[in-house]
C-alpha positions in Angstrom: 1.5 0.3 4.2 -1.3 2.9 4.6 -3.4 3.6 7.6 -6.3 1.7 6.0 -4.5 -1.6 6.3 -3.3 -3.5 9.5 0.0 -5.4 9.8 -0.8 -8.9 11.2 1.7 -10.7 13.3 1.7 -13.9 15.3 1.1 -11.7 18.4 -2.0 -9.8 17.1 -3.5 -12.2 14.5 -6.0 -14.0 16.7 -7.2 -10.8 18.4 -7.7 -8.8 15.2 -9.3 -11.7 13.2 -11.6 -12.8 16.0 -12.7 -9.2 16.9 -13.5 -8.4 13.2 -16.5 -9.9 11.4 -14.9 -9.5 7.9 -11.1 -9.6 7.2 -9.2 -9.6 3.9 -5.7 -10.8 4.4 -2.9 -10.3 1.9 0.0 -12.7 2.4 3.0 -11.0 0.7 6.8 -10.4 0.8 8.9 -7.4 -0.1 10.9 -9.4 -2.7 7.8 -10.6 -4.6 7.1 -8.6 -7.8 3.4 -9.7 -8.1 2.9 -8.7 -4.4 4.2 -5.2 -5.0 1.9 -4.9 -8.1 -1.1 -6.1 -6.1 -0.4 -3.7 -3.1 -2.0 -0.6 -4.7 -5.1 -2.5 -5.7 -5.4 -3.9 -2.1 -4.9 -0.4 -0.7 -7.5 1.2 -2.9 -10.1 -1.5 -2.0 -9.2 -0.8 1.7 -10.0 2.8 1.3 -13.3 2.0 -0.5 -14.5 -0.6 2.0 -13.8 0.9 5.4 -16.2 -1.5 7.2 -13.9 -4.4 6.3 -10.5 -5.0 8.0 -7.8 -5.2 5.4 -4.7 -6.8 6.8 -1.3 -7.8 5.5 1.0 -10.6 6.6 4.7 -10.2 5.6 5.6 -13.9 5.1 9.3 -13.1 5.6 8.7 -11.5 9.0 5.9 -13.9 10.0 6.9 -17.3 8.8 4.8 -19.0 11.5 1.6 -17.5 10.1 2.5 -18.5 6.5 3.2 -22.1 7.7 0.1 -22.4 9.8 -2.1 -21.3 6.8 -0.1 -23.5 4.4 0.7 -20.5 2.2 2.6 -22.1 -0.8 2.9 -19.1 -3.0 2.4 -15.3 -2.7 0.6 -13.2 -3.0 -2.2 -15.2 -1.4 -5.5 -13.5 -0.6 -7.6 -14.9 2.3 -11.0 -13.8 3.4 -12.2 -14.6 6.9 -15.8 -14.0 7.9 -17.0 -14.7 11.4 -13.7 -16.6 12.2 -14.2 -18.9 9.1 -11.8 -18.7 6.2 -14.3 -18.5 3.3 -11.7 -17.9 0.5 -8.0 -18.5 0.1 -6.2 -18.4 -3.3 -2.8 -17.4 -4.6 -2.4 -14.8 -7.2 -2.6 -11.0 -7.7 -6.1 -9.9 -8.6 -7.0 -7.0 -10.9 -9.2 -4.3 -9.2 -12.5 -5.5 -10.8 -11.9 -9.1 -9.8 -11.1 -8.0 -6.2 -14.3 -5.9 -6.0 -16.3 -8.9 -7.3 -14.7 -11.2 -4.8 -15.6 -8.7 -1.9 -19.2 -8.5 -3.2 -19.5 -12.3 -3.3 -18.0 -12.6 0.2 -20.5 -9.9 1.5 -23.4 -11.8 0.0 -22.5 -15.1 1.7 -25.1 -16.5 4.0 -22.9 -17.2 7.0 -25.6 -19.4 8.6 -25.2 -21.7 5.6 -21.4 -21.5 5.8 -21.4 -22.4 9.5 -23.8 -25.3 8.8 -21.6 -26.7 6.1 -18.5 -26.3 8.3 -20.3 -28.2 11.1 -21.4 -30.9 8.7 -17.8 -31.3 7.3 -16.5 -31.6 10.9 -19.0 -34.3 11.7 -18.0 -36.2 8.5 -14.3 -35.9 9.4 -15.0 -37.1 12.9 -16.9 -40.0 11.6 -14.2 -40.9 9.1 -11.5 -40.8 11.9 -13.6 -43.0 14.2 -13.6 -40.3 16.8 -16.7 -40.0 18.9 -18.3 -36.5 19.2 -16.6 -34.6 21.9 -13.3 -36.5 21.7 -11.5 -33.4 20.3 
């Protein structure tokens, strides 16, 4: 792992993700061929986009993180902006696709994203019969 990426663990995950406005997380494992193929693409992007935190979660060393994010296959790429997961999808991306994904994530209107998350929470609370504030 290069100095342009951060190793996430259950101990530092919340701190790093909450202190950073924009985080790309690569869930991977040493034994995973596609993960090893994707690693140089991820590293190059990290060097190009130094204003974004590029982080890696070794799913073998950090099984609790893999379980808590329901990671079913690896590699899985997750993008977190302002503490909201705005993208999570398995599969190794080619360089051009990763760059396009980063551009799209940069272009997101986070006020709109927060509003839609709030609306979804309200709908979920209504469906469960919970009154607002019963969390």
